[in-house]
DRENKE-428699 format. One record per residue (C-alpha): residue number from 1; residue in three letters; x, y, z. Coordinates in steps of 0.05 Angstrom, whole numbers, plus 5000, padded with zeros to 4 digits. Example, Ala and Ser with C-alpha at 12.3 -4.5 7.8 and 13.67 -1.06 7.14 Angstrom:
2
@i->1; aa->ALA; x->5246; y->4910; z->5156
@i->2; aa->SER; x->5273; y->4979; z->5143
This chain:
82
@i->1; aa->MET; x->5205; y->3188; z->8470
@i->2; aa->ASP; x->5272; y->3151; z->8486
@i->3; aa->ASP; x->5314; y->3201; z->8469
@i->4; aa->LEU; x->5292; y->3242; z->8532
@i->5; aa->GLU; x->5336; y->3198; z->8575
@i->6; aa->ASN; x->5410; y->3223; z->8547
@i->7; aa->ILE; x->5374; y->3305; z->8560
@i->8; aa->LYS; x->5422; y->3324; z->8609
@i->9; aa->ALA; x->5374; y->3375; z->8655
@i->10; aa->ASP; x->5402; y->3439; z->8683
@i->11; aa->ILE; x->5358; y->3439; z->8742
@i->12; aa->VAL; x->5321; y->3379; z->8777
@i->13; aa->LEU; x->5255; y->3407; z->8819
@i->14; aa->ASP; x->5228; y->3345; z->8851
@i->15; aa->THR; x->5163; y->3348; z->8864
@i->16; aa->ARG; x->5139; y->3286; z->8880
@i->17; aa->GLY; x->5083; y->3270; z->8939
@i->18; aa->LEU; x->5055; y->3338; z->8926
@i->19; aa->SER; x->4989; y->3345; z->8889
@i->20; aa->CYS; x->4961; y->3404; z->8838
@i->21; aa->PRO; x->4970; y->3459; z->8830
@i->22; aa->MET; x->5031; y->3447; z->8876
@i->23; aa->PRO; x->5087; y->3421; z->8820
@i->24; aa->ILE; x->5064; y->3472; z->8762
@i->25; aa->LEU; x->5065; y->3537; z->8820
@i->26; aa->LYS; x->5140; y->3504; z->8835
@i->27; aa->LEU; x->5155; y->3505; z->8762
@i->28; aa->LYS; x->5136; y->3571; z->8748
@i->29; aa->LYS; x->5174; y->3602; z->8808
@i->30; aa->GLU; x->5240; y->3564; z->8778
@i->31; aa->LEU; x->5225; y->3602; z->8709
@i->32; aa->LYS; x->5236; y->3667; z->8737
@i->33; aa->THR; x->5306; y->3658; z->8761
@i->34; aa->THR; x->5320; y->3605; z->8696
@i->35; aa->GLU; x->5363; y->3631; z->8644
@i->36; aa->PRO; x->5335; y->3622; z->8572
@i->37; aa->GLY; x->5349; y->3559; z->8541
@i->38; aa->LYS; x->5364; y->3523; z->8607
@i->39; aa->ILE; x->5324; y->3461; z->8614
@i->40; aa->VAL; x->5287; y->3444; z->8681
@i->41; aa->GLU; x->5263; y->3371; z->8697
@i->42; aa->VAL; x->5209; y->3368; z->8739
@i->43; aa->TRP; x->5196; y->3302; z->8778
@i->44; aa->SER; x->5119; y->3288; z->8792
@i->45; aa->THR; x->5078; y->3234; z->8822
@i->46; aa->ASP; x->5012; y->3282; z->8803
@i->47; aa->PRO; x->4975; y->3244; z->8751
@i->48; aa->GLY; x->4952; y->3309; z->8731
@i->49; aa->SER; x->5016; y->3340; z->8709
@i->50; aa->LYS; x->5012; y->3294; z->8648
@i->51; aa->LYS; x->4965; y->3353; z->8626
@i->52; aa->ASP; x->4984; y->3415; z->8665
@i->53; aa->MET; x->5062; y->3412; z->8647
@i->54; aa->PRO; x->5055; y->3413; z->8564
@i->55; aa->ASP; x->4996; y->3466; z->8577
@i->56; aa->PHE; x->5038; y->3510; z->8627
@i->57; aa->ALA; x->5098; y->3505; z->8590
@i->58; aa->LYS; x->5066; y->3522; z->8517
@i->59; aa->LYS; x->5026; y->3585; z->8547
@i->60; aa->GLN; x->5089; y->3612; z->8582
@i->61; aa->GLY; x->5127; y->3608; z->8525
@i->62; aa->ASN; x->5174; y->3556; z->8535
@i->63; aa->GLU; x->5184; y->3486; z->8500
@i->64; aa->PHE; x->5157; y->3423; z->8532
@i->65; aa->LEU; x->5208; y->3366; z->8508
@i->66; aa->GLY; x->5164; y->3312; z->8530
@i->67; aa->TYR; x->5160; y->3264; z->8596
@i->68; aa->VAL; x->5186; y->3189; z->8613
@i->69; aa->ASP; x->5157; y->3150; z->8662
@i->70; aa->GLU; x->5194; y->3130; z->8718
@i->71; aa->ALA; x->5180; y->3072; z->8766
@i->72; aa->GLY; x->5135; y->3113; z->8813
@i->73; aa->TYR; x->5141; y->3180; z->8786
@i->74; aa->THR; x->5140; y->3215; z->8718
@i->75; aa->ARG; x->5204; y->3268; z->8691
@i->76; aa->TYR; x->5177; y->3334; z->8656
@i->77; aa->LEU; x->5233; y->3355; z->8618
@i->78; aa->ILE; x->5225; y->3434; z->8595
@i->79; aa->LYS; x->5264; y->3482; z->8564
@i->80; aa->LYS; x->5266; y->3553; z->8584
@i->81; aa->GLY; x->5247; y->3603; z->8525
@i->82; aa->GLY; x->5277; y->3665; z->8506
């Protein structure tokens, strides 16, 4: 997932320190007002997010672009669907 490093997010959502289900709930709220095609980057320390983020994105009709592990947290990239 090296090419994910080069993706520029339109919105960054910092949910570090929050546990399930808060990262997903904050993402859901953000996506309601996000234009289709925009990329939302979610920062999360919740280990459950690695399973939850792709599942949530797919169920909501968005595109899960992938994730990048950083020091102490993970960056998730979701493209808002049409």
